[in-house]
C-alpha positions as CSV (number, residue, x, y, z in Angstrom):
1,X,56.2,206.5,-124.2
2,X,58.9,205.2,-121.8
3,X,58.1,201.6,-120.6
4,X,59.0,199.4,-117.7
5,X,58.5,195.8,-116.9
6,X,58.1,194.3,-113.4
7,X,57.9,190.6,-112.4
8,X,56.4,189.6,-109.1
9,X,57.5,186.2,-107.8
10,X,55.2,184.8,-105.1
11,X,58.2,183.1,-103.6
12,X,60.4,186.2,-103.4
13,X,59.3,186.9,-99.8
14,X,61.1,189.7,-97.9
15,X,59.2,189.1,-94.7
16,X,55.7,188.7,-93.2
17,X,54.3,192.2,-92.5
18,X,54.7,193.4,-89.0
19,X,52.2,196.2,-88.5
20,X,54.7,198.1,-86.5
21,X,56.2,199.2,-89.9
22,X,53.3,201.7,-90.0
23,X,54.0,203.4,-86.8
24,X,54.1,207.1,-86.0
25,X,55.5,209.5,-83.4
26,X,54.0,212.0,-80.9
27,X,56.4,214.3,-79.2
28,X,55.8,217.2,-76.8
29,X,57.0,219.7,-79.4
30,X,55.2,222.7,-80.8
31,X,51.5,222.0,-81.3
32,X,51.7,218.2,-81.7
33,X,50.2,217.5,-78.3
34,X,48.7,220.8,-77.2
35,X,46.3,222.2,-79.8
36,X,47.0,219.0,-81.8
37,X,45.7,215.8,-80.3
38,X,44.7,217.7,-77.1
39,X,42.5,220.7,-77.0
40,X,39.9,220.7,-74.1
41,X,37.9,223.6,-75.5
42,X,37.4,222.2,-79.0
43,X,33.8,221.2,-79.9
44,X,34.9,217.6,-80.6
45,X,36.9,217.2,-77.4
46,X,36.1,214.2,-75.1
47,X,36.3,214.2,-71.3
48,X,40.1,213.9,-71.4
49,X,40.4,216.9,-73.7
50,X,41.3,214.9,-76.8
51,X,40.0,216.0,-80.2
52,X,37.8,213.2,-81.6
53,X,38.1,214.6,-85.1
54,X,41.9,214.1,-84.9
55,X,41.4,210.6,-83.6
56,X,39.2,209.7,-86.6
57,X,41.9,210.9,-89.0
58,X,44.6,209.0,-87.0
59,X,42.5,205.8,-87.5
60,X,42.2,206.6,-91.2
61,X,45.9,207.2,-91.5
62,X,46.5,203.7,-90.1
63,X,49.2,204.4,-87.6
64,X,49.8,201.3,-85.6
65,X,52.5,202.1,-83.1
66,X,53.1,205.5,-81.5
67,X,56.5,206.5,-80.2
68,X,56.2,208.8,-77.2
69,X,57.0,211.3,-75.6
70,X,60.1,212.1,-77.7
71,X,62.3,212.8,-79.4
72,X,64.6,215.5,-78.0
73,X,62.0,216.3,-75.4
74,X,62.5,213.1,-73.6
75,X,66.1,213.9,-72.7
76,X,64.9,216.4,-70.1
77,X,61.6,214.8,-69.2
78,X,60.5,213.8,-65.7
79,X,57.7,211.4,-66.2
80,X,56.4,211.8,-62.7
81,X,55.4,215.4,-63.6
82,X,52.8,214.0,-65.9
83,X,50.8,211.7,-63.6
84,X,48.3,212.4,-60.8
85,X,45.8,215.2,-60.4
86,X,46.2,217.7,-63.3
87,X,45.9,220.7,-61.0
88,X,49.0,219.6,-59.1
89,X,51.2,219.0,-62.1
90,X,54.2,221.4,-62.4
91,X,55.0,223.7,-65.3
92,X,58.6,223.0,-66.5
93,X,61.0,224.4,-69.1
94,X,61.7,222.2,-72.1
95,X,65.2,222.9,-73.1
96,X,65.0,220.9,-76.3
97,X,62.5,223.2,-78.0
98,X,62.7,226.2,-75.7
99,X,59.1,226.1,-74.6
100,X,57.0,225.6,-71.5
101,X,55.5,222.2,-70.7
102,X,52.2,222.2,-68.7
103,X,52.3,218.4,-68.2
104,X,48.5,218.3,-68.7
105,X,49.1,215.3,-70.9
106,X,51.2,212.5,-69.5
107,X,51.6,208.8,-69.4
108,X,48.1,207.9,-68.3
109,X,46.3,210.3,-70.7
110,X,48.4,209.3,-73.6
111,X,47.9,205.6,-72.9
112,X,44.1,206.2,-73.0
113,X,44.5,208.2,-76.3
114,X,46.4,205.2,-77.8
115,X,43.5,203.0,-76.9
116,X,41.1,205.3,-78.6
117,X,43.1,205.2,-81.8
118,X,43.7,201.4,-81.6
119,X,47.5,202.0,-81.6
120,X,50.3,200.5,-79.6
121,X,52.3,202.7,-77.2
122,X,56.1,202.7,-77.7
123,X,57.7,204.4,-74.8
124,X,61.0,206.3,-74.6
125,X,63.0,206.7,-71.4
126,X,65.2,209.6,-70.4
127,X,68.9,208.7,-70.6
128,X,70.0,212.4,-71.0
129,X,69.4,213.9,-67.6
130,X,68.3,210.7,-65.8
131,X,69.0,207.0,-66.0
132,X,68.4,203.5,-64.8
133,X,66.3,204.3,-61.7
134,X,63.9,206.5,-63.5
135,X,63.5,204.0,-66.3
136,X,62.8,201.2,-63.9
137,X,60.3,203.4,-62.0
138,X,58.4,204.2,-65.2
139,X,58.4,200.5,-66.2
140,X,57.0,199.5,-62.8
141,X,54.4,202.3,-63.0
142,X,53.2,201.3,-66.5
143,X,53.5,197.5,-66.5
144,X,53.4,195.9,-63.0
145,X,49.9,194.6,-62.3
146,X,49.6,195.7,-58.6
147,X,51.0,195.4,-55.1
148,X,54.0,197.7,-55.5
149,X,54.3,201.3,-54.6
150,X,54.3,202.6,-58.2
151,X,51.8,200.1,-59.6
152,X,49.4,201.1,-56.8
153,X,50.0,204.7,-57.7
154,X,48.9,204.0,-61.2
155,X,45.8,202.3,-59.9
156,X,45.1,205.2,-57.7
157,X,45.4,207.5,-60.8
158,X,42.6,205.5,-62.5
159,X,44.4,202.7,-64.4
160,X,43.5,199.4,-62.8
161,X,45.0,197.3,-65.5
162,X,48.7,197.7,-66.5
163,X,49.5,199.2,-69.9
164,X,51.8,196.3,-70.8
165,X,54.1,198.4,-72.9
166,X,56.3,196.0,-74.9
167,X,58.6,198.3,-76.9
168,X,61.0,200.8,-75.2
169,X,63.5,203.3,-76.6
170,X,66.7,203.8,-74.5
171,X,67.0,207.5,-74.9
172,X,67.0,209.6,-78.1
173,X,69.7,210.7,-80.5
174,X,72.4,210.5,-77.9
175,X,75.1,211.1,-80.5
176,X,73.7,214.7,-81.2
177,X,75.3,217.8,-79.6
178,X,71.9,219.3,-79.6
179,X,70.7,216.6,-77.2
180,X,70.5,217.4,-73.5
181,X,73.0,215.1,-71.9
182,X,74.5,213.8,-75.2
183,X,77.4,211.4,-74.9
184,X,80.2,209.6,-76.7
185,X,79.3,206.3,-78.2
186,X,81.4,204.5,-75.5
187,X,79.6,206.3,-72.6
188,X,76.2,205.9,-74.1
189,X,76.8,202.2,-75.0
190,X,77.6,201.5,-71.3
191,X,74.6,203.3,-69.8
192,X,72.3,201.8,-72.5
193,X,73.5,198.3,-71.7
194,X,73.1,198.7,-68.0
195,X,69.6,200.2,-68.4
196,X,68.6,197.4,-70.8
197,X,70.0,194.7,-68.4
198,X,68.0,196.2,-65.5
199,X,64.8,196.6,-67.5
200,X,65.0,193.0,-68.7
201,X,65.6,191.8,-65.2
202,X,62.1,193.2,-64.5
203,X,60.6,191.7,-67.7
204,X,62.8,189.5,-70.0
205,X,60.2,189.8,-72.8
206,X,60.6,193.6,-73.3
207,X,61.7,194.7,-76.7
208,X,64.4,197.4,-76.3
209,X,65.7,199.9,-78.9
210,X,69.2,201.3,-78.5
211,X,70.0,204.7,-80.1
212,X,71.8,204.5,-83.5
213,X,73.0,207.5,-85.4
214,X,70.6,210.5,-85.7
215,X,71.5,210.7,-89.4
216,X,73.8,209.1,-92.0
217,X,75.6,212.5,-92.3
218,X,76.8,212.4,-88.7
219,X,80.6,212.2,-88.6
220,X,80.4,209.2,-86.2
221,X,77.9,207.3,-88.4
222,X,78.8,203.6,-88.5
223,X,81.4,203.8,-85.8
224,X,78.7,205.0,-83.4
225,X,76.6,201.9,-84.1
226,X,79.6,199.6,-83.8
227,X,80.7,200.9,-80.4
228,X,77.2,201.1,-79.0
229,X,76.4,197.6,-80.0
230,X,79.6,196.2,-78.8
231,X,78.4,197.2,-75.3
232,X,74.7,196.4,-75.6
233,X,74.2,193.8,-78.3
234,X,73.1,191.0,-76.1
235,X,70.7,193.2,-74.1
236,X,68.8,194.9,-76.9
237,X,66.6,193.9,-79.8
238,X,66.7,197.0,-82.1
239,X,68.9,199.8,-83.1
240,X,67.3,203.0,-84.2
241,X,67.7,204.9,-87.5
242,X,66.6,208.5,-88.0
243,X,66.5,210.2,-91.4
244,X,64.8,213.3,-92.9
245,X,64.7,214.4,-96.5
246,X,64.0,217.7,-98.3
247,X,64.5,219.3,-101.7
248,X,67.6,221.4,-101.8
249,X,68.6,224.1,-104.3
250,X,65.7,223.3,-106.7
251,X,67.2,219.9,-107.4
252,X,64.0,218.0,-107.8
253,X,65.6,215.1,-109.7
254,X,67.9,214.2,-106.7
255,X,65.1,214.8,-104.2
256,X,62.8,212.3,-106.0
257,X,65.5,209.7,-105.6
258,X,65.9,210.2,-101.8
259,X,65.0,206.6,-101.1
260,X,68.4,205.6,-102.5
261,X,70.0,207.3,-99.5
262,X,67.6,205.6,-97.1
263,X,68.7,202.3,-98.8
264,X,72.3,203.1,-98.2
265,X,71.5,204.0,-94.5
266,X,69.8,200.7,-93.9
267,X,72.5,198.6,-95.6
268,X,75.2,200.3,-93.6
269,X,73.6,199.8,-90.3
270,X,72.7,196.2,-91.0
271,X,76.2,195.4,-92.1
272,X,77.6,197.1,-88.9
273,X,75.2,195.3,-86.6
274,X,75.9,191.9,-88.3
275,X,79.7,192.6,-88.0
276,X,79.3,193.1,-84.2
277,X,77.1,190.1,-83.9
278,X,79.6,187.9,-85.7
279,X,82.4,189.3,-83.7
280,X,80.6,188.4,-80.5
281,X,79.6,185.0,-82.0
282,X,76.0,185.9,-81.2
283,X,73.1,183.8,-82.5
284,X,70.7,186.8,-82.5
285,X,70.1,189.3,-85.3
286,X,69.6,193.0,-84.4
287,X,66.6,194.5,-86.1
288,X,66.3,198.2,-87.2
289,X,63.8,200.5,-85.7
290,X,63.5,203.4,-88.2
291,X,61.7,205.4,-85.5
292,X,62.1,208.8,-87.1
293,X,61.6,209.3,-90.8
294,X,59.9,211.9,-92.9
295,X,60.2,215.0,-95.1
296,X,61.5,217.9,-93.0
297,X,62.6,221.3,-94.4
298,X,65.2,221.6,-91.7
299,X,67.4,224.0,-93.6
300,X,64.7,226.5,-93.7
301,X,63.8,226.1,-90.0
302,X,67.4,226.6,-89.0
303,X,67.6,229.7,-91.0
304,X,64.4,231.1,-89.6
305,X,63.7,233.1,-86.4
306,X,61.0,230.7,-85.2
307,X,63.0,229.6,-82.1
308,X,60.8,230.4,-79.1
309,X,62.9,232.8,-77.0
310,X,59.9,233.8,-74.9
311,X,59.3,230.4,-73.2
312,X,55.7,230.0,-74.5
313,X,53.3,227.1,-74.3
314,X,52.8,225.1,-77.5
315,X,54.3,227.6,-80.0
316,X,53.9,227.0,-83.7
317,X,57.1,225.1,-84.6
318,X,58.1,223.0,-87.6
319,X,54.7,223.2,-89.3
320,X,55.9,222.2,-92.8
321,X,53.2,222.3,-95.5
322,X,53.8,219.5,-97.9
323,X,53.6,219.4,-101.7
324,X,52.7,216.6,-104.2
325,X,56.4,216.1,-104.7
326,X,56.9,215.6,-100.9
327,X,54.1,213.0,-100.9
328,X,55.6,211.1,-103.8
329,X,59.0,211.0,-102.0
330,X,57.3,209.9,-98.8
331,X,55.5,207.1,-100.6
332,X,58.8,206.0,-102.1
333,X,60.5,206.0,-98.7
334,X,57.7,203.7,-97.4
335,X,58.3,201.4,-100.4
336,X,62.0,201.2,-99.3
337,X,61.1,200.4,-95.7
338,X,58.9,197.6,-96.9
339,X,61.6,196.3,-99.3
340,X,63.9,196.0,-96.3
341,X,61.2,194.7,-93.9
342,X,63.3,191.6,-93.1
343,X,65.6,193.9,-91.1
344,X,63.5,197.0,-90.5
345,X,61.0,195.6,-88.0
346,X,59.5,198.8,-86.8
347,X,59.2,202.4,-88.2
348,X,57.7,205.7,-87.0
349,X,56.7,208.5,-89.3
350,X,57.8,211.6,-87.4
351,X,55.5,213.2,-86.4
352,X,51.7,212.7,-86.3
353,X,49.9,216.1,-85.9
354,X,51.0,219.7,-86.8
355,X,54.7,219.2,-86.4
356,X,56.1,217.9,-89.8
357,X,52.9,215.9,-89.9
358,X,50.4,214.3,-92.2
359,X,47.5,215.8,-90.1
360,X,47.0,219.5,-89.4
361,X,44.7,221.3,-87.0
362,X,43.5,224.8,-86.3
363,X,42.6,225.7,-82.7
364,X,38.9,225.6,-82.3
365,X,38.5,224.7,-85.9
366,X,39.3,222.3,-88.7
367,X,41.4,219.2,-89.1
368,X,42.7,218.3,-92.5
369,X,45.0,215.9,-94.4
370,X,48.3,217.0,-95.8
371,X,49.5,215.5,-99.1
372,X,51.7,213.0,-97.3
373,X,48.7,211.5,-95.6
374,X,47.5,209.7,-98.7
375,X,50.4,207.3,-99.6
376,X,50.8,206.4,-95.9
377,X,47.1,205.7,-95.3
378,X,46.6,203.7,-98.5
379,X,49.8,201.6,-98.0
380,X,48.9,200.8,-94.4
381,X,45.4,199.7,-95.5
382,X,46.3,197.6,-98.5
383,X,49.6,196.1,-97.4
384,X,48.8,192.7,-95.9
385,X,50.3,189.3,-95.6
386,X,53.9,189.2,-96.9
387,X,56.2,191.7,-98.6
388,X,57.4,190.6,-102.0
389,X,60.5,191.9,-103.7
390,X,59.8,192.6,-107.4
391,X,62.2,192.4,-110.3
392,X,62.2,195.8,-112.1
393,X,63.5,196.4,-115.6
394,X,63.4,200.2,-116.3
395,X,65.7,202.9,-117.5
396,X,67.5,205.4,-115.3
397,X,68.0,209.2,-115.1
398,X,71.0,211.2,-113.9
399,X,70.9,212.9,-110.5
400,X,73.6,215.2,-109.0
401,X,73.4,213.6,-105.5
402,X,72.7,209.9,-106.1
403,X,74.1,209.2,-109.6
404,X,71.9,207.3,-111.9
405,X,68.5,206.5,-110.4
406,X,65.8,204.1,-111.7
407,X,62.8,205.9,-113.2
408,X,60.4,203.5,-111.4
409,X,60.4,201.9,-108.0
410,X,58.0,199.4,-106.7
411,X,57.1,196.8,-104.0
412,X,54.3,194.3,-103.7
413,X,52.4,192.5,-100.9
414,X,50.3,189.4,-100.9
415,X,48.0,187.8,-98.3
416,X,47.5,184.1,-98.7
417,X,44.7,184.1,-96.2
418,X,42.4,186.5,-98.1
419,X,43.8,186.0,-101.6
420,X,44.3,189.8,-101.9
421,X,47.5,191.5,-103.0
422,X,48.8,195.0,-103.8
423,X,51.4,196.8,-105.8
424,X,52.9,200.2,-104.9
425,X,54.7,202.2,-107.5
426,X,56.5,205.5,-108.0
427,X,57.4,207.3,-111.2
428,X,60.3,209.7,-110.6
429,X,60.3,211.2,-114.1
430,X,59.4,214.9,-114.1
431,X,58.4,214.9,-117.8
432,X,57.2,211.4,-118.9
433,X,54.4,209.1,-118.2
434,X,55.7,205.5,-118.0
435,X,53.7,202.5,-119.1
436,X,54.4,199.6,-116.8
437,X,53.7,195.9,-117.5
438,X,53.6,193.8,-114.3
439,X,53.6,190.0,-114.3
440,X,51.3,189.1,-111.5
441,X,50.5,185.6,-112.7
442,X,52.0,184.1,-109.5
443,X,49.6,186.0,-107.4
444,X,46.5,184.4,-109.0
445,X,44.8,187.7,-109.1
446,X,41.7,188.0,-111.3
447,X,40.5,191.6,-110.7
448,X,41.7,195.1,-109.9
449,X,39.9,196.1,-106.7
450,X,41.4,199.5,-106.4
451,X,43.7,201.8,-108.5
452,X,44.6,205.2,-107.2
453,X,47.4,207.7,-107.8
454,X,48.7,210.9,-106.2
455,X,49.7,213.2,-109.0
456,X,49.1,216.8,-110.0
457,X,50.2,219.0,-112.9
458,X,51.6,221.3,-110.3
459,X,54.1,219.2,-108.3
460,X,54.2,221.9,-105.6
461,X,50.5,222.0,-105.0
462,X,49.6,221.7,-101.3
463,X,46.6,221.4,-98.9
464,X,46.3,224.4,-96.6
465,X,44.0,225.8,-94.1
466,X,42.4,228.0,-96.8
467,X,42.3,225.1,-99.4
468,X,42.2,221.9,-97.4
469,X,41.3,219.6,-100.3
470,X,43.4,221.0,-103.1
471,X,45.3,217.7,-103.4
472,X,43.9,214.2,-103.1
473,X,43.9,210.7,-104.5
474,X,42.7,210.3,-108.1
475,X,41.6,207.2,-109.9
476,X,44.4,205.6,-111.9
477,X,42.5,205.3,-115.1
478,X,43.4,202.8,-117.8
479,X,44.8,200.1,-115.6
480,X,44.0,196.6,-117.0
481,X,44.6,193.0,-115.9
482,X,44.5,190.3,-118.5
483,X,46.2,186.8,-118.7
484,X,48.3,187.6,-115.5
485,X,49.6,190.9,-116.8
486,X,48.8,194.1,-115.1
487,X,49.3,197.1,-117.3
488,X,49.2,200.6,-115.9
489,X,50.4,204.1,-117.0
490,X,52.1,206.1,-114.3
491,X,51.9,209.9,-114.6
492,X,55.1,212.0,-114.1
493,X,56.1,212.6,-110.4
494,X,53.5,210.2,-109.0
495,X,52.9,207.6,-106.4
496,X,50.3,204.9,-107.2
497,X,48.7,201.9,-105.6
498,X,46.8,199.0,-107.0
499,X,44.8,196.4,-105.0
500,X,44.2,193.0,-106.6
501,X,41.8,190.2,-105.7
């Protein structure tokens, strides 16, 4: 049997865990909002029309911060359309996804939904078709206590207390030709800097996210970040990263090593941001907001005929059904985000319900967990305290896309307050189980409190409407802890987690 050794040093701290690393994303796209989180006629719907069965799964998933309302949608959005009496709200065309928007869910409703799920609202402003004035108006509406025109309007609409939204995205993917109102890096950097300056004049403690590249394959990648930050560095706190992954051409070996590309993305953006900071002789460090990441079979969607030419309400769009292999890759991407948590301060799994999502619903019917639900929910639940960077000694395998890739990847967390710790691991081998010996003596762990794995003999097994529980977590049998050594056997193509106490 192939073997690996891992050493976990309690002093090898990456960063204290910021719960925003377990964020998600809700966009007015397809059935994410309508027939997803919102379905007034559903048996579980509350007085706002929100499905309580979905809310319970969102809580179980462990999403902490929800980015809203887009995404591409935000670049044509008029936030005023979504407040006030529902019967007076206009129907608009959404150019981003070629659909009709009813505006029955807007800022006030979504803020109430976030409160029900226990999550923090992360708001995006429209810098595609609008700009500084609309951003300031939305900020006043949501955050000013009372006594101004827009704060009083919020109060009249039923929200006596301000929402106190701390984190704001300055537009979305403004480098992309698909984006309504897309710009050059120079033009966007200027409007982002001016908007940021104005918003911080209203509240200097806001945390602002400037748009980075919408993917590392963009021809302007790197240079976009440099130019935008040269304009906005001193006004913003984060720069965004967006990345989606999928298996291509049956090349599962390369797909299972997708996190190596995410690592390259992070390192490139960090180096670029630090270069600009050094050039400006700034004392601050820009953090990364990886506020769109997931598995997305984009090639297949682009080749399909699912584009909504009929201007429908909430058409079925981008409803990927995920396999075991997809879930293993997602778990590995989350490991990578944690290993870079010193610079990736926030992340949003895109998206939350129905649209490339861990949670699926059927109108009037069931809600169920996709395979990708499980690694996210367990990691969010077990990861506490500080992220620790392990030292991994393991063999490699050859990939067409990434070169040689380690067979095993891992990260650990430890919480000094509770004495608990956790280890998260991936086996990328398609054929071999791997016996892993982990030195956890520095963690002072005495027991294994939990040991689970996501694995199936069929790596393409999925949960569907017809078979909602085909794939789930299994006990990771045979794990032992003795004399500070944790020994575990990882099945092929698997993601695993162990809790220690």
